[in-house]
Every structure is written in C-alpha cells, then in structure tokens.
N, CA, C, O and the ligand as a Tripos MOL2 file, in Angstrom:
@<TRIPOS>MOLECULE
protein
  241   239    61     0     0
PROTEIN
NO_CHARGES

@<TRIPOS>ATOM
      1 N          -4.6150  -30.3030  -11.9110 N.3       1 MET1
      2 CA         -4.3740  -28.8900  -11.9990 C.3       1 MET1
      3 C          -2.8530  -28.6230  -11.7590 C.2       1 MET1
      4 O          -2.2320  -29.1940  -10.8620 O.2       1 MET1
      5 N          -2.3300  -27.7820  -12.5560 N.am      2 ILE2
      6 CA         -0.8920  -27.4410  -12.4440 C.3       2 ILE2
      7 C          -0.7320  -25.9840  -11.9730 C.2       2 ILE2
      8 O          -1.2620  -25.0410  -12.5610 O.2       2 ILE2
      9 N           0.0110  -25.8640  -10.9070 N.am      3 PHE3
     10 CA          0.2290  -24.5590  -10.3940 C.3       3 PHE3
     11 C           1.5960  -24.0310  -10.8950 C.2       3 PHE3
     12 O           2.6130  -24.7210  -10.8180 O.2       3 PHE3
     13 N           1.5800  -22.8420  -11.3840 N.am      4 SER4
     14 CA          2.7670  -22.2530  -11.8510 C.3       4 SER4
     15 C           3.7170  -21.9240  -10.6630 C.2       4 SER4
     16 O           3.2760  -21.4160   -9.6320 O.2       4 SER4
     17 N           4.9760  -22.2140  -10.8250 N.am      5 LYS5
     18 CA          5.9090  -21.8190   -9.7630 C.3       5 LYS5
     19 C           6.4940  -20.4380   -9.9650 C.2       5 LYS5
     20 O           7.3300  -19.9770   -9.1880 O.2       5 LYS5
     21 N           6.0360  -19.7830  -11.0290 N.am      6 LYS6
     22 CA          6.5710  -18.4310  -11.2690 C.3       6 LYS6
     23 C           5.6230  -17.3490  -10.8090 C.2       6 LYS6
     24 O           5.7000  -16.2140  -11.2780 O.2       6 LYS6
     25 N           4.7270  -17.6850   -9.8940 N.am      7 GLU7
     26 CA          3.8440  -16.6570   -9.3400 C.3       7 GLU7
     27 C           4.6530  -15.7170   -8.4380 C.2       7 GLU7
     28 O           5.4490  -16.1300   -7.5940 O.2       7 GLU7
     29 N           4.4010  -14.4650   -8.6680 N.am      8 ILE8
     30 CA          5.0560  -13.4760   -7.7940 C.3       8 ILE8
     31 C           3.9460  -12.6280   -7.1330 C.2       8 ILE8
     32 O           3.0590  -12.0790   -7.7870 O.2       8 ILE8
     33 N           4.0560  -12.5620   -5.8310 N.am      9 VAL9
     34 CA          3.0490  -11.7920   -5.1250 C.3       9 VAL9
     35 C           3.6740  -10.4140   -4.7920 C.2       9 VAL9
     36 O           4.7310  -10.3100   -4.1700 O.2       9 VAL9
     37 N           2.9920   -9.4220   -5.2210 N.am     10 LEU10
     38 CA          3.4480   -8.0550   -4.9230 C.3      10 LEU10
     39 C           2.4840   -7.4230   -3.9320 C.2      10 LEU10
     40 O           1.2780   -7.4090   -4.1790 O.2      10 LEU10
     41 N           2.9700   -6.9140   -2.8470 N.am     11 ALA11
     42 CA          2.0810   -6.3040   -1.8710 C.3      11 ALA11
     43 C           2.1750   -4.7890   -1.9860 C.2      11 ALA11
     44 O           3.2620   -4.2340   -2.1490 O.2      11 ALA11
     45 N           1.0690   -4.1540   -1.9020 N.am     12 TYR12
     46 CA          1.0370   -2.7080   -1.9820 C.3      12 TYR12
     47 C           0.3460   -2.1210   -0.7190 C.2      12 TYR12
     48 O          -0.4640   -2.7630   -0.0510 O.2      12 TYR12
     49 N           0.7260   -0.8690   -0.4530 N.am     13 THR13
     50 CA          0.0890   -0.1880    0.6340 C.3      13 THR13
     51 C          -0.4970    1.1000    0.0640 C.2      13 THR13
     52 O           0.1540    1.8270   -0.6870 O.2      13 THR13
     53 N          -1.7320    1.3540    0.4410 N.am     14 VAL14
     54 CA         -2.3640    2.6240    0.0210 C.3      14 VAL14
     55 C          -2.4710    3.5750    1.1610 C.2      14 VAL14
     56 O          -3.1410    3.3010    2.1560 O.2      14 VAL14
     57 N          -1.8340    4.6600    1.0280 N.am     15 GLU15
     58 CA         -1.8060    5.7070    2.0840 C.3      15 GLU15
     59 C          -2.8250    6.8250    1.7150 C.2      15 GLU15
     60 O          -2.9250    7.2410    0.5610 O.2      15 GLU15
     61 N          -3.5480    7.2740    2.7100 N.am     16 LYS16
     62 CA         -4.4460    8.3250    2.4140 C.3      16 LYS16
     63 C          -4.2670    9.4500    3.3990 C.2      16 LYS16
     64 O          -4.0940    9.2080    4.5930 O.2      16 LYS16
     65 N          -4.3060   10.6980    2.9130 N.am     17 CYS17
     66 CA         -4.1810   11.8330    3.8170 C.3      17 CYS17
     67 C          -5.5930   12.2800    4.1740 C.2      17 CYS17
     68 O          -6.3760   12.5670    3.2690 O.2      17 CYS17
     69 N          -5.9430   12.3490    5.4200 N.am     18 PRO18
     70 CA         -7.2370   12.7680    5.8140 C.3      18 PRO18
     71 C          -7.4810   14.2960    5.6440 C.2      18 PRO18
     72 O          -8.6160   14.7710    5.6740 O.2      18 PRO18
     73 N          -6.4300   14.9950    5.4760 N.am     19 LYS19
     74 CA         -6.4940   16.4430    5.3370 C.3      19 LYS19
     75 C          -6.8610   16.8850    3.9250 C.2      19 LYS19
     76 O          -7.7980   17.6610    3.7340 O.2      19 LYS19
     77 N          -6.1120   16.3850    2.9290 N.am     20 CYS20
     78 CA         -6.3810   16.7840    1.5630 C.3      20 CYS20
     79 C          -7.0550   15.6420    0.7450 C.2      20 CYS20
     80 O          -7.3490   15.7870   -0.4420 O.2      20 CYS20
     81 N          -7.2740   14.5400    1.4220 N.am     21 GLU21
     82 CA         -7.9380   13.3540    0.8660 C.3      21 GLU21
     83 C          -7.2800   12.7790   -0.4020 C.2      21 GLU21
     84 O          -7.9130   12.1060   -1.2160 O.2      21 GLU21
     85 N          -6.0140   13.0710   -0.5200 N.am     22 LYS22
     86 CA         -5.3480   12.3930   -1.6200 C.3      22 LYS22
     87 C          -4.7660   11.1140   -1.1070 C.2      22 LYS22
     88 O          -4.3280   11.0290    0.0400 O.2      22 LYS22
     89 N          -4.7590   10.0860   -1.9850 N.am     23 SER23
     90 CA         -4.2300    8.8010   -1.5990 C.3      23 SER23
     91 C          -3.2030    8.4100   -2.6670 C.2      23 SER23
     92 O          -3.2820    8.8130   -3.8270 O.2      23 SER23
     93 N          -2.2610    7.6250   -2.2240 N.am     24 HIS24
     94 CA         -1.3310    7.0990   -3.2040 C.3      24 HIS24
     95 C          -0.8540    5.7270   -2.8430 C.2      24 HIS24
     96 O          -0.8330    5.3440   -1.6740 O.2      24 HIS24
     97 N          -0.4890    5.0220   -3.8070 N.am     25 LYS25
     98 CA         -0.1220    3.5980   -3.6860 C.3      25 LYS25
     99 C           1.4050    3.4940   -3.6960 C.2      25 LYS25
    100 O           2.0790    4.1380   -4.5000 O.2      25 LYS25
    101 N           1.9130    2.7090   -2.8290 N.am     26 ARG26
    102 CA          3.3550    2.4610   -2.8220 C.3      26 ARG26
    103 C           3.5970    1.0150   -2.5150 C.2      26 ARG26
    104 O           2.6820    0.2870   -2.1310 O.2      26 ARG26
    105 N           4.8000    0.6040   -2.6800 N.am     27 ASP27
    106 CA          5.1340   -0.7810   -2.2990 C.3      27 ASP27
    107 C           4.9990   -1.0100   -0.8060 C.2      27 ASP27
    108 O           5.3830   -0.1720    0.0110 O.2      27 ASP27
    109 N           4.4680   -2.1160   -0.4860 N.am     28 PHE28
    110 CA          4.3350   -2.5380    0.9370 C.3      28 PHE28
    111 C           5.7460   -2.6210    1.5330 C.2      28 PHE28
    112 O           6.6940   -3.0970    0.9080 O.2      28 PHE28
    113 N           5.8270   -2.1490    2.7340 N.am     29 SER29
    114 CA          7.0860   -2.4050    3.4240 C.3      29 SER29
    115 C           6.7840   -2.9680    4.7870 C.2      29 SER29
    116 O           5.7390   -2.7050    5.3840 O.2      29 SER29
    117 N           7.7340   -3.7540    5.2640 N.am     30 GLU30
    118 CA          7.5270   -4.5130    6.4820 C.3      30 GLU30
    119 C           7.1980   -3.5280    7.6850 C.2      30 GLU30
    120 O           7.8580   -2.5000    7.8450 O.2      30 GLU30
    121 N           6.2360   -3.8550    8.4540 N.am     31 GLY31
    122 CA          5.8680   -2.9800    9.5580 C.3      31 GLY31
    123 C           4.6400   -2.1730    9.2310 C.2      31 GLY31
    124 O           4.1070   -1.4880   10.1040 O.2      31 GLY31
    125 N           4.1790   -2.2280    8.0150 N.am     32 ASP32
    126 CA          2.9540   -1.4500    7.6700 C.3      32 ASP32
    127 C           1.7460   -2.0850    8.3310 C.2      32 ASP32
    128 O           1.5300   -3.2820    8.1460 O.2      32 ASP32
    129 N           0.9790   -1.3790    9.0600 N.am     33 VAL33
    130 CA         -0.1990   -1.8680    9.7080 C.3      33 VAL33
    131 C          -1.4020   -0.9850    9.3350 C.2      33 VAL33
    132 O          -1.3330    0.2440    9.3480 O.2      33 VAL33
    133 N          -2.5000   -1.6700    9.0050 N.am     34 LEU34
    134 CA         -3.6700   -0.9610    8.5710 C.3      34 LEU34
    135 C          -4.1250    0.0800    9.6080 C.2      34 LEU34
    136 O          -4.1070   -0.1790   10.8110 O.2      34 LEU34
    137 N          -4.5270    1.2430    9.1260 N.am     35 PHE35
    138 CA         -5.0910    2.3360    9.8960 C.3      35 PHE35
    139 C          -4.1380    2.9360   10.8930 C.2      35 PHE35
    140 O          -4.5550    3.5400   11.8810 O.2      35 PHE35
    141 N          -2.8740    2.7750   10.6410 N.am     36 THR36
    142 CA         -1.8980    3.4860   11.4680 C.3      36 THR36
    143 C          -1.2920    4.5830   10.7140 C.2      36 THR36
    144 O          -1.3390    4.5910    9.4840 O.2      36 THR36
    145 N          -0.7150    5.5270   11.4000 N.am     37 ILE37
    146 CA         -0.0230    6.6690   10.7770 C.3      37 ILE37
    147 C           1.1560    6.1990    9.9550 C.2      37 ILE37
    148 O           1.9840    5.4090   10.4090 O.2      37 ILE37
    149 N           1.2100    6.6890    8.7690 N.am     38 SER38
    150 CA          2.3040    6.2130    7.8850 C.3      38 SER38
    151 C           3.3860    7.2470    7.7360 C.2      38 SER38
    152 O           4.3720    7.2530    8.4730 O.2      38 SER38
    153 N           3.1830    8.1440    6.7470 N.am     39 SER39
    154 CA          4.2630    9.1140    6.5340 C.3      39 SER39
    155 C           3.6860   10.4740    6.2220 C.2      39 SER39
    156 O           2.4670   10.6410    6.1900 O.2      39 SER39
    157 N           4.5210   11.4180    5.9970 N.am     40 LYS40
    158 CA          4.0630   12.7500    5.7250 C.3      40 LYS40
    159 C           3.4800   12.7970    4.3820 C.2      40 LYS40
    160 O           3.9900   12.1770    3.4490 O.2      40 LYS40
    161 N           2.3700   13.5500    4.2480 N.am     41 CYS41
    162 CA          1.7180   13.7360    2.9470 C.3      41 CYS41
    163 C           2.6140   14.5470    2.0490 C.2      41 CYS41
    164 O           3.2600   15.4930    2.4980 O.2      41 CYS41
    165 N           2.6570   14.1920    0.7990 N.am     42 THR42
    166 CA          3.4930   14.9170   -0.1580 C.3      42 THR42
    167 C           2.7780   16.0710   -0.8070 C.2      42 THR42
    168 O           3.3590   16.8560   -1.5570 O.2      42 THR42
    169 N           1.4880   16.1540   -0.4960 N.am     43 PHE43
    170 CA          0.7210   17.2640   -1.1370 C.3      43 PHE43
    171 C           0.4200   18.3870   -0.1370 C.2      43 PHE43
    172 O           0.2870   19.5390   -0.5490 O.2      43 PHE43
    173 N           0.3140   18.1030    1.0960 N.am     44 CYS44
    174 CA          0.0660   19.1500    2.0960 C.3      44 CYS44
    175 C           0.9030   18.8080    3.3130 C.2      44 CYS44
    176 O           1.7880   17.9550    3.2490 O.2      44 CYS44
    177 N           0.6160   19.4870    4.4390 N.am     45 ASP45
    178 CA          1.4310   19.1720    5.6050 C.3      45 ASP45
    179 C           0.7960   18.1770    6.5660 C.2      45 ASP45
    180 O           1.1370   18.1010    7.7470 O.2      45 ASP45
    181 N          -0.1590   17.4060    5.9990 N.am     46 GLY46
    182 CA         -0.8390   16.3880    6.7950 C.3      46 GLY46
    183 C          -0.0140   15.1060    6.9170 C.2      46 GLY46
    184 O           1.0660   14.9720    6.3410 O.2      46 GLY46
    185 N          -0.5680   14.1770    7.6870 N.am     47 ILE47
    186 CA          0.1040   12.8840    7.8630 C.3      47 ILE47
    187 C          -0.8460   11.8370    7.2590 C.2      47 ILE47
    188 O          -2.0400   11.8090    7.5570 O.2      47 ILE47
    189 N          -0.2910   11.0010    6.4250 N.am     48 THR48
    190 CA         -1.0930    9.9420    5.8450 C.3      48 THR48
    191 C          -1.3290    8.7580    6.7310 C.2      48 THR48
    192 O          -0.5220    8.4330    7.6020 O.2      48 THR48
    193 N          -2.4550    8.1120    6.4950 N.am     49 ILE49
    194 CA         -2.8220    6.9170    7.2750 C.3      49 ILE49
    195 C          -2.9110    5.7370    6.2770 C.2      49 ILE49
    196 O          -3.3500    5.9030    5.1380 O.2      49 ILE49
    197 N          -2.5050    4.6030    6.7130 N.am     50 ILE50
    198 CA         -2.5930    3.4500    5.8030 C.3      50 ILE50
    199 C          -4.0700    2.9720    5.7130 C.2      50 ILE50
    200 O          -4.6750    2.5160    6.6820 O.2      50 ILE50
    201 N          -4.5800    3.1090    4.5140 N.am     51 GLU51
    202 CA         -5.9910    2.8680    4.2970 C.3      51 GLU51
    203 C          -6.2300    1.3970    3.7910 C.2      51 GLU51
    204 O          -7.2560    0.7810    4.0800 O.2      51 GLU51
    205 N          -5.2630    0.8940    3.0500 N.am     52 LYS52
    206 CA         -5.4920   -0.4020    2.4150 C.3      52 LYS52
    207 C          -4.1590   -1.0670    2.2120 C.2      52 LYS52
    208 O          -3.1640   -0.4170    1.8920 O.2      52 LYS52
    209 N          -4.1470   -2.3840    2.4010 N.am     53 ILE53
    210 CA         -2.9620   -3.1610    2.0600 C.3      53 ILE53
    211 C          -3.4710   -4.2990    1.2250 C.2      53 ILE53
    212 O          -4.3600   -5.0370    1.6480 O.2      53 ILE53
    213 N          -2.9240   -4.4510    0.0550 N.am     54 PHE54
    214 CA         -3.4160   -5.5560   -0.8240 C.3      54 PHE54
    215 C          -2.2430   -6.1490   -1.6070 C.2      54 PHE54
    216 O          -1.1740   -5.5550   -1.7440 O.2      54 PHE54
    217 N          -2.5030   -7.3330   -2.1010 N.am     55 GLY55
    218 CA         -1.5110   -8.0460   -2.8990 C.3      55 GLY55
    219 C          -1.9940   -8.3140   -4.2680 C.2      55 GLY55
    220 O          -3.1850   -8.5210   -4.5000 O.2      55 GLY55
    221 N          -1.0890   -8.3110   -5.1630 N.am     56 GLU56
    222 CA         -1.3840   -8.6550   -6.5420 C.3      56 GLU56
    223 C          -0.5100   -9.8800   -6.9320 C.2      56 GLU56
    224 O           0.6580   -9.9810   -6.5540 O.2      56 GLU56
    225 N          -1.1230  -10.7910   -7.6940 N.am     57 ILE57
    226 CA         -0.3150  -11.8890   -8.0870 C.3      57 ILE57
    227 C           0.0030  -11.7760   -9.5690 C.2      57 ILE57
    228 O          -0.8800  -11.6670  -10.4200 O.2      57 ILE57
    229 N           1.2710  -11.8060   -9.8320 N.am     58 LEU58
    230 CA          1.7250  -11.7260  -11.2290 C.3      58 LEU58
    231 C           1.9830  -13.0940  -11.7290 C.2      58 LEU58
    232 O           2.6870  -13.8550  -11.0650 O.2      58 LEU58
    233 N           1.4500  -13.4660  -12.8820 N.am     59 GLN59
    234 CA          1.7470  -14.7910  -13.3990 C.3      59 GLN59
    235 C           2.5470  -14.6350  -14.6870 C.2      59 GLN59
    236 O           2.1590  -13.9140  -15.6060 O.2      59 GLN59
    237 N           3.6130  -15.2970  -14.7190 N.am     60 LYS60
    238 CA          4.4670  -15.1520  -15.9270 C.3      60 LYS60
    239 C           4.3520  -16.3700  -16.7900 C.2      60 LYS60
    240 O           4.9870  -16.4430  -17.8430 O.2      60 LYS60
    241 ZN         -2.4380   15.8960    2.3720 Zn       61 ZN61
@<TRIPOS>BOND
     1     1     2 1
     2     2     3 1
     3     3     4 2
     4     3     5 am
     5     5     6 1
     6     6     7 1
     7     7     8 2
     8     7     9 am
     9     9    10 1
    10    10    11 1
    11    11    12 2
    12    11    13 am
    13    13    14 1
    14    14    15 1
    15    15    16 2
    16    15    17 am
    17    17    18 1
    18    18    19 1
    19    19    20 2
    20    19    21 am
    21    21    22 1
    22    22    23 1
    23    23    24 2
    24    23    25 am
    25    25    26 1
    26    26    27 1
    27    27    28 2
    28    27    29 am
    29    29    30 1
    30    30    31 1
    31    31    32 2
    32    31    33 am
    33    33    34 1
    34    34    35 1
    35    35    36 2
    36    35    37 am
    37    37    38 1
    38    38    39 1
    39    39    40 2
    40    39    41 am
    41    41    42 1
    42    42    43 1
    43    43    44 2
    44    43    45 am
    45    45    46 1
    46    46    47 1
    47    47    48 2
    48    47    49 am
    49    49    50 1
    50    50    51 1
    51    51    52 2
    52    51    53 am
    53    53    54 1
    54    54    55 1
    55    55    56 2
    56    55    57 am
    57    57    58 1
    58    58    59 1
    59    59    60 2
    60    59    61 am
    61    61    62 1
    62    62    63 1
    63    63    64 2
    64    63    65 am
    65    65    66 1
    66    66    67 1
    67    67    68 2
    68    67    69 am
    69    69    70 1
    70    70    71 1
    71    71    72 2
    72    71    73 am
    73    73    74 1
    74    74    75 1
    75    75    76 2
    76    75    77 am
    77    77    78 1
    78    78    79 1
    79    79    80 2
    80    79    81 am
    81    81    82 1
    82    82    83 1
    83    83    84 2
    84    83    85 am
    85    85    86 1
    86    86    87 1
    87    87    88 2
    88    87    89 am
    89    89    90 1
    90    90    91 1
    91    91    92 2
    92    91    93 am
    93    93    94 1
    94    94    95 1
    95    95    96 2
    96    95    97 am
    97    97    98 1
    98    98    99 1
    99    99   100 2
   100    99   101 am
   101   101   102 1
   102   102   103 1
   103   103   104 2
   104   103   105 am
   105   105   106 1
   106   106   107 1
   107   107   108 2
   108   107   109 am
   109   109   110 1
   110   110   111 1
   111   111   112 2
   112   111   113 am
   113   113   114 1
   114   114   115 1
   115   115   116 2
   116   115   117 am
   117   117   118 1
   118   118   119 1
   119   119   120 2
   120   119   121 am
   121   121   122 1
   122   122   123 1
   123   123   124 2
   124   123   125 am
   125   125   126 1
   126   126   127 1
   127   127   128 2
   128   127   129 am
   129   129   130 1
   130   130   131 1
   131   131   132 2
   132   131   133 am
   133   133   134 1
   134   134   135 1
   135   135   136 2
   136   135   137 am
   137   137   138 1
   138   138   139 1
   139   139   140 2
   140   139   141 am
   141   141   142 1
   142   142   143 1
   143   143   144 2
   144   143   145 am
   145   145   146 1
   146   146   147 1
   147   147   148 2
   148   147   149 am
   149   149   150 1
   150   150   151 1
   151   151   152 2
   152   151   153 am
   153   153   154 1
   154   154   155 1
   155   155   156 2
   156   155   157 am
   157   157   158 1
   158   158   159 1
   159   159   160 2
   160   159   161 am
   161   161   162 1
   162   162   163 1
   163   163   164 2
   164   163   165 am
   165   165   166 1
   166   166   167 1
   167   167   168 2
   168   167   169 am
   169   169   170 1
   170   170   171 1
   171   171   172 2
   172   171   173 am
   173   173   174 1
   174   174   175 1
   175   175   176 2
   176   175   177 am
   177   177   178 1
   178   178   179 1
   179   179   180 2
   180   179   181 am
   181   181   182 1
   182   182   183 1
   183   183   184 2
   184   183   185 am
   185   185   186 1
   186   186   187 1
   187   187   188 2
   188   187   189 am
   189   189   190 1
   190   190   191 1
   191   191   192 2
   192   191   193 am
   193   193   194 1
   194   194   195 1
   195   195   196 2
   196   195   197 am
   197   197   198 1
   198   198   199 1
   199   199   200 2
   200   199   201 am
   201   201   202 1
   202   202   203 1
   203   203   204 2
   204   203   205 am
   205   205   206 1
   206   206   207 1
   207   207   208 2
   208   207   209 am
   209   209   210 1
   210   210   211 1
   211   211   212 2
   212   211   213 am
   213   213   214 1
   214   214   215 1
   215   215   216 2
   216   215   217 am
   217   217   218 1
   218   218   219 1
   219   219   220 2
   220   219   221 am
   221   221   222 1
   222   222   223 1
   223   223   224 2
   224   223   225 am
   225   225   226 1
   226   226   227 1
   227   227   228 2
   228   227   229 am
   229   229   230 1
   230   230   231 1
   231   231   232 2
   232   231   233 am
   233   233   234 1
   234   234   235 1
   235   235   236 2
   236   235   237 am
   237   237   238 1
   238   238   239 1
   239   239   240 2
@<TRIPOS>SUBSTRUCTURE
     1 MET1         2 RESIDUE 1 A MET
     2 ILE2         6 RESIDUE 1 A ILE
     3 PHE3        10 RESIDUE 1 A PHE
     4 SER4        14 RESIDUE 1 A SER
     5 LYS5        18 RESIDUE 1 A LYS
     6 LYS6        22 RESIDUE 1 A LYS
     7 GLU7        26 RESIDUE 1 A GLU
     8 ILE8        30 RESIDUE 1 A ILE
     9 VAL9        34 RESIDUE 1 A VAL
    10 LEU10       38 RESIDUE 1 A LEU
    11 ALA11       42 RESIDUE 1 A ALA
    12 TYR12       46 RESIDUE 1 A TYR
    13 THR13       50 RESIDUE 1 A THR
    14 VAL14       54 RESIDUE 1 A VAL
    15 GLU15       58 RESIDUE 1 A GLU
    16 LYS16       62 RESIDUE 1 A LYS
    17 CYS17       66 RESIDUE 1 A CYS
    18 PRO18       70 RESIDUE 1 A PRO
    19 LYS19       74 RESIDUE 1 A LYS
    20 CYS20       78 RESIDUE 1 A CYS
    21 GLU21       82 RESIDUE 1 A GLU
    22 LYS22       86 RESIDUE 1 A LYS
    23 SER23       90 RESIDUE 1 A SER
    24 HIS24       94 RESIDUE 1 A HIS
    25 LYS25       98 RESIDUE 1 A LYS
    26 ARG26      102 RESIDUE 1 A ARG
    27 ASP27      106 RESIDUE 1 A ASP
    28 PHE28      110 RESIDUE 1 A PHE
    29 SER29      114 RESIDUE 1 A SER
    30 GLU30      118 RESIDUE 1 A GLU
    31 GLY31      122 RESIDUE 1 A GLY
    32 ASP32      126 RESIDUE 1 A ASP
    33 VAL33      130 RESIDUE 1 A VAL
    34 LEU34      134 RESIDUE 1 A LEU
    35 PHE35      138 RESIDUE 1 A PHE
    36 THR36      142 RESIDUE 1 A THR
    37 ILE37      146 RESIDUE 1 A ILE
    38 SER38      150 RESIDUE 1 A SER
    39 SER39      154 RESIDUE 1 A SER
    40 LYS40      158 RESIDUE 1 A LYS
    41 CYS41      162 RESIDUE 1 A CYS
    42 THR42      166 RESIDUE 1 A THR
    43 PHE43      170 RESIDUE 1 A PHE
    44 CYS44      174 RESIDUE 1 A CYS
    45 ASP45      178 RESIDUE 1 A ASP
    46 GLY46      182 RESIDUE 1 A GLY
    47 ILE47      186 RESIDUE 1 A ILE
    48 THR48      190 RESIDUE 1 A THR
    49 ILE49      194 RESIDUE 1 A ILE
    50 ILE50      198 RESIDUE 1 A ILE
    51 GLU51      202 RESIDUE 1 A GLU
    52 LYS52      206 RESIDUE 1 A LYS
    53 ILE53      210 RESIDUE 1 A ILE
    54 PHE54      214 RESIDUE 1 A PHE
    55 GLY55      218 RESIDUE 1 A GLY
    56 GLU56      222 RESIDUE 1 A GLU
    57 ILE57      226 RESIDUE 1 A ILE
    58 LEU58      230 RESIDUE 1 A LEU
    59 GLN59      234 RESIDUE 1 A GLN
    60 LYS60      238 RESIDUE 1 A LYS
    61 ZN61       241 GROUP 0 **** ****
C-alpha cells in the first residue's frame, strides 16, 4: 500500500449559539476546546459554544 505524502489535514471548529441556534463552521484555531465558550454570535447578542471539532483530509 502506498500512502500519499500530499495529504493535508484541515481542522474545523463548529460554533453554535444556544440563543438563536445558529451554527457556523470556521477554521480550527489553537486553543479551541469542545463545549467551551467561543466567540460572540454574529446573528444575535449571544455567545457561541464550540459544538464540534473535526478534521478533513484532502488528497491531492
Ligand atoms: Zn445567536
């Protein structure tokens, strides 16, 4: 089996606002921890919580 050396792993963070229930995906940044308070909601005055962190592998 040959493994490609051009695999790129992209990590994403999904933030969800408990107030308006909107969620959005952004690039993972260092220090993101699941179920912690993240940033201000862009839709209302709520505070978003990190709901999901996941990675995608891109193969070129
Ligand atoms: Zn909101």
